C-alpha positions as CSV (number, residue, x, y, z in Angstrom):
1,X,-139.4,-55.4,204.8
2,X,-139.5,-53.1,201.7
3,X,-143.3,-52.8,201.8
4,X,-143.4,-52.2,205.5
5,X,-140.7,-49.5,205.2
6,X,-142.7,-47.9,202.4
7,X,-145.9,-47.9,204.4
8,X,-144.1,-46.3,207.4
9,X,-142.4,-43.7,205.3
10,X,-143.4,-40.1,206.2
11,X,-143.9,-39.0,202.6
12,X,-146.0,-42.0,201.7
13,X,-148.3,-41.3,204.7
14,X,-148.7,-37.6,203.5
15,X,-149.4,-38.5,199.9
16,X,-151.8,-41.4,200.8
17,X,-154.0,-39.1,202.9
18,X,-157.4,-39.0,201.4
19,X,-157.6,-35.2,201.4
20,X,-154.2,-34.9,199.7
21,X,-155.3,-37.4,197.1
22,X,-158.5,-35.5,196.4
23,X,-156.6,-32.3,196.2
24,X,-154.1,-33.8,193.7
25,X,-157.0,-35.3,191.6
26,X,-158.7,-31.9,191.6
27,X,-155.5,-30.1,190.6
28,X,-154.9,-32.6,187.7
29,X,-158.5,-32.2,186.6
30,X,-158.4,-28.4,186.6
31,X,-155.0,-28.2,184.9
32,X,-155.5,-30.7,182.1
33,X,-159.0,-32.2,181.9
34,X,-161.5,-29.4,182.5
35,X,-163.0,-27.4,179.7
36,X,-161.4,-24.3,181.2
37,X,-158.0,-26.0,181.8
38,X,-154.6,-24.4,181.7
39,X,-154.0,-26.0,178.3
40,X,-157.1,-24.3,176.8
41,X,-156.1,-21.0,178.4
42,X,-152.6,-21.2,177.0
43,X,-154.0,-21.8,173.5
44,X,-156.4,-19.0,173.8
45,X,-153.7,-16.6,175.0
46,X,-151.6,-17.6,172.0
47,X,-154.5,-16.8,169.7
48,X,-155.1,-13.5,171.4
49,X,-151.4,-12.6,170.9
50,X,-151.7,-13.5,167.2
51,X,-154.8,-11.4,166.8
52,X,-153.2,-8.4,168.6
53,X,-150.3,-8.7,166.2
54,X,-152.6,-8.8,163.3
55,X,-154.5,-5.8,164.7
56,X,-151.2,-3.8,165.0
57,X,-150.2,-4.8,161.4
58,X,-153.6,-3.7,160.0
59,X,-153.6,-0.5,161.9
60,X,-150.2,0.3,160.4
61,X,-151.5,-0.6,156.9
62,X,-154.5,1.7,157.4
63,X,-152.2,4.5,158.5
64,X,-150.0,3.9,155.4
65,X,-153.1,3.8,153.1
66,X,-154.5,6.9,154.7
67,X,-151.3,8.8,154.0
68,X,-151.4,7.6,150.3
69,X,-155.0,8.6,150.0
70,X,-154.3,12.1,151.5
71,X,-151.5,12.5,149.0
72,X,-153.8,11.6,146.1
73,X,-156.2,14.4,146.8
74,X,-154.1,16.6,144.6
75,X,-155.1,16.1,140.9
76,X,-151.5,16.0,139.6
77,X,-150.5,13.4,142.2
78,X,-153.6,11.4,141.3
79,X,-152.7,11.5,137.6
80,X,-149.1,10.4,138.3
81,X,-150.4,7.5,140.4
82,X,-152.8,6.4,137.7
83,X,-150.1,6.6,135.0
84,X,-147.5,4.7,137.0
85,X,-149.7,2.0,138.7
86,X,-152.4,1.4,136.1
87,X,-150.7,2.6,132.9
88,X,-153.6,5.0,132.1
89,X,-153.1,7.5,129.3
90,X,-154.7,10.5,127.8
91,X,-156.4,10.5,124.5
92,X,-154.1,10.4,121.4
93,X,-151.2,9.5,123.6
94,X,-148.9,6.4,123.3
95,X,-147.2,4.7,126.2
96,X,-144.1,2.7,126.0
97,X,-143.3,0.3,128.8
98,X,-139.7,-0.6,129.1
99,X,-138.9,-3.7,131.0
100,X,-135.3,-4.6,132.0
101,X,-134.0,-8.1,132.1
102,X,-133.0,-8.7,135.7
103,X,-131.5,-12.1,135.2
104,X,-127.7,-12.1,135.4
105,X,-125.9,-13.1,132.2
106,X,-123.3,-15.9,132.3
């Protein structure tokens, strides 16, 4: 009685139709198994988003560096930058570097 009722069920008849089965198999194939599947597209979209984020970051860095380079076109600013960043000095000049201990004392 259970099998007969299942075979006579309206939904079972619809799902067991050969065209519906082929359509379901095609849908599963295209969503998960094909080389251009939804899973592959999702991974590629995530990679595109990461690359666009990197692009925005590097554009901001380029803008920042361009601002610094434009500021260094002045010779006094260039000298200040060289002295502060690379500890360069003039002839017959001594430089003292003072480092502070940043660890808290107990």
